[in-house]
C-alpha positions in Angstrom: 72.7 61.1 130.5 70.7 62.7 133.3 67.7 60.5 132.6 70.0 57.4 132.5 71.5 58.1 135.9 68.0 58.7 137.3 67.1 55.3 136.0 70.1 53.8 137.7 69.1 55.4 141.0 65.6 54.0 140.6 67.1 50.6 140.4 68.9 50.9 143.8 66.0 49.4 145.9 66.1 46.2 143.8 69.9 46.1 143.6 70.3 44.1 146.9 67.8 41.4 145.9 69.4 41.0 142.4 72.9 40.8 144.1 71.8 38.1 146.6 70.0 36.1 143.9 73.0 36.2 141.6 75.4 35.4 144.5 73.4 32.5 146.1 71.9 30.9 143.0 74.4 31.4 140.1 73.1 28.4 138.1 69.5 29.6 138.4 70.6 33.1 137.4 72.3 31.8 134.3 69.3 29.6 133.4 66.8 32.5 133.9 68.8 34.9 131.7 69.2 32.4 128.9 65.5 31.4 129.0 64.2 35.0 129.0 62.0 35.6 125.9 63.3 39.2 125.4 66.9 39.9 126.3 66.8 43.7 125.8 65.1 44.7 129.1 67.4 42.3 131.1 70.4 43.8 129.3 69.4 47.4 130.3 69.0 46.3 133.9 72.4 44.6 133.9 74.0 47.8 132.7 72.4 49.7 135.6 73.5 46.9 137.9 77.2 47.0 137.0 77.2 50.8 137.2 75.7 50.7 140.7 78.2 48.0 141.6 81.1 50.2 140.4 79.9 53.1 142.5 79.6 51.0 145.6 83.1 49.5 144.9 84.5 53.0 144.4 83.1 54.1 147.8 84.4 51.0 149.5 87.8 51.2 148.0 88.1 54.9 149.0 86.7 54.5 152.6 88.5 51.2 153.2 91.5 51.1 150.9 93.4 47.8 150.6 96.4 47.5 152.9 99.2 46.8 150.3 102.9 46.9 150.8 103.9 50.5 151.6 107.4 49.9 150.2 106.5 51.0 146.7 107.3 54.2 144.8 104.4 56.4 143.8 104.3 59.9 142.4 104.5 62.4 145.2 101.5 64.4 143.9 99.2 61.4 143.4 95.6 62.0 144.4 94.2 59.3 146.8 90.7 59.4 145.4 92.0 59.1 141.8 94.3 56.2 142.8 91.5 54.2 144.5 89.1 55.0 141.6 91.6 53.9 139.1 92.2 50.7 141.1 88.4 49.9 141.1 88.2 50.7 137.4 91.2 48.5 136.6 89.6 45.6 138.4 86.4 46.1 136.5 88.5 46.3 133.3 90.1 42.9 134.0 86.8 41.2 134.8 84.9 42.5 131.7 88.1 42.0 129.6 88.4 38.4 130.7 84.8 37.8 129.6 85.3 39.5 126.3 88.4 37.3 125.7 86.4 34.2 126.7 83.6 35.0 124.2 86.3 35.4 121.5 87.5 31.9 122.3 83.9 30.6 122.3 83.6 31.8 118.7 86.9 30.2 117.9 85.5 26.9 119.1 82.4 27.4 116.9 79.9 28.5 119.5 78.0 31.6 118.6 76.3 33.4 121.5 73.6 36.0 121.8 75.6 39.1 122.8 72.6 40.5 124.8 72.3 37.4 126.9 76.1 36.9 127.3 76.8 40.4 128.3 73.8 40.5 130.6 75.3 37.7 132.5 78.8 39.3 132.3 77.5 42.6 133.8 75.6 40.8 136.6 78.5 38.5 137.6 81.2 41.1 137.1 79.2 43.6 139.2 78.9 41.1 142.0 82.6 40.0 141.7 83.8 43.6 141.8 81.9 44.3 145.0 83.2 41.0 146.5 86.8 41.6 145.5 86.8 45.2 146.8 85.3 43.9 150.0 88.0 41.3 150.2 90.6 44.1 149.9 88.8 46.0 152.7 89.2 43.0 154.9 93.0 43.5 154.9 92.4 46.5 157.2 91.9 44.0 160.0 95.7 43.9 160.1 95.9 47.5 161.1 94.2 46.6 164.4 97.6 45.3 165.5 99.5 48.4 166.8 102.9 47.0 166.0 101.9 46.2 162.4 100.2 49.6 162.0 103.3 51.4 163.2 105.6 49.3 160.9 103.2 50.0 157.9 103.0 53.8 158.6 106.8 54.1 159.1 107.4 52.1 155.9 105.0 54.4 154.0 106.8 57.5 155.3 110.2 55.9 154.3 108.9 55.2 150.7 107.8 58.8 150.4 111.1 60.0 151.7 113.0 57.7 149.2 111.1 59.1 146.2 113.2 62.3 145.9 116.4 60.2 146.1 115.3 57.9 143.3 114.2 61.0 141.3 117.6 62.6 141.7 119.3 59.4 140.5 117.1 59.1 137.5 117.6 62.7 136.6 121.4 62.3 136.8 121.6 59.5 134.2 124.4 60.1 131.8 122.8 60.0 128.3 126.2 59.7 126.6 127.4 56.7 128.7 123.9 55.2 128.8 124.6 53.7 132.2 121.7 53.6 134.7 122.8 50.5 136.7 123.2 52.7 139.8 119.5 53.7 139.6 118.5 50.1 139.0 120.2 48.8 142.1 119.6 51.9 144.3 117.0 50.3 146.5 118.6 46.9 146.6 121.9 48.2 147.9 120.4 50.7 150.3 120.9 49.5 153.9 118.0 51.7 155.0 115.7 50.1 152.5 116.7 46.6 153.5 116.3 47.4 157.2 112.8 48.9 156.6 111.9 45.9 154.5 112.9 43.5 157.2 110.9 45.4 159.8 107.8 45.2 157.6 108.2 41.5 156.7 108.6 40.7 160.4 105.4 42.6 161.2 103.6 40.6 158.5 104.3 37.4 160.4 102.1 38.5 163.3 98.7 36.9 164.0 96.3 39.7 162.9 98.0 40.4 159.6 98.0 36.7 158.8 94.3 36.4 159.6 93.5 39.5 157.6 95.4 38.5 154.5 94.2 34.9 154.8 90.6 36.1 154.9 91.2 38.3 151.9 92.7 35.4 149.9 89.8 33.2 151.0 87.1 35.6 149.8 89.0 36.1 146.5 89.2 32.3 146.1 85.5 31.8 146.8 84.7 34.5 144.2 86.8 32.7 141.6 85.1 29.4 142.3 81.7 31.1 142.1 82.6 32.6 138.8 83.8 29.2 137.5 80.6 27.6 138.6 78.6 30.2 136.6 80.9 29.8 133.6 80.5 26.0 133.4 76.7 26.5 133.9 76.6 28.8 130.9 78.9 26.7 128.6 76.9 23.6 129.5 73.6 25.4 128.6 75.0 26.3 125.1 76.3 22.8 124.5 80.0 23.1 125.1 81.9 20.2 126.7 83.6 20.7 130.0 87.0 20.0 128.4 86.6 22.8 125.9 85.3 25.1 128.7 88.3 24.4 130.8 90.6 25.0 127.8 89.0 28.4 127.2 89.6 29.3 130.8 93.3 28.4 130.5 93.6 30.4 127.2 91.8 33.4 128.7 94.0 33.3 131.8 97.2 33.2 129.7 95.9 36.1 127.5 95.0 38.1 130.6 98.4 37.5 132.0 100.1 38.9 128.9 97.8 41.9 129.0 98.5 42.5 132.7 102.3 42.5 131.9 101.8 45.0 129.2 99.8 47.2 131.5 102.5 47.0 134.2 105.1 48.1 131.7 102.8 51.0 130.6 102.4 52.1 134.3 106.1 51.9 134.8 106.6 54.0 131.8 104.1 56.6 133.1 105.9 56.7 136.5 109.3 57.1 135.0 108.2 59.8 132.5 106.4 61.7 135.3 109.7 61.7 137.3 111.8 62.8 134.3 109.4 65.6 133.4 110.1 67.1 136.9 113.9 67.0 136.5 115.7 70.3 137.0 118.1 71.0 134.2 
């Protein structure tokens, strides 16, 4: 393991040139990896590339975390570094998972691919995408340059943390015999304080700097998606797949990923509720 990480560190000087080449010339990058006589060395380099990309993304997501809605319930003892690290890892999971699903559909359509070549491309493009998406999330911090928005965000965050004990108390007071938890379900919706704080935050979101920040964030994410699609169509064209089938695979992959994301959301909700219930005082 030590020798492997030493090899990853030795790849750092060439990381930037590989990143720029993949980013600016996606078609050429795909063509070069497919035409390579020996795929094994390129595969090893791609593994080092995606690990380096993940470490860079982990640093960026911790140093400049995404400005998301503060009106959300999180465990009171949640570690910030663990949360940002999990977020970066989850993003990487979605990217690589989408590619794995896509290769499954490729086989379904009768197109066998060299796994070394395919996953070499996956690791290069997913590594670049991970850095770009984390950078897009970091752009949202521009909104915090607006003092009014920053104050609204911080107050909303404090409100959410203060609301957590109330929600925990309501969850812990569920009557198991009656099986009625409608009061817990509607706790935040009927709370005038929650609605008031939500209105303040939504009003602050309409200001100029937040609009610019979240607009730029969406733009970078959109460019990244278009760039990935360009690379995908270049690859499928090179292996002899029609554009219609390529597009169908994209649709099927997106639908599968949507179902997976719903399942993961339910799992996260289950983890949150169970962590609250375990702290109930009998």
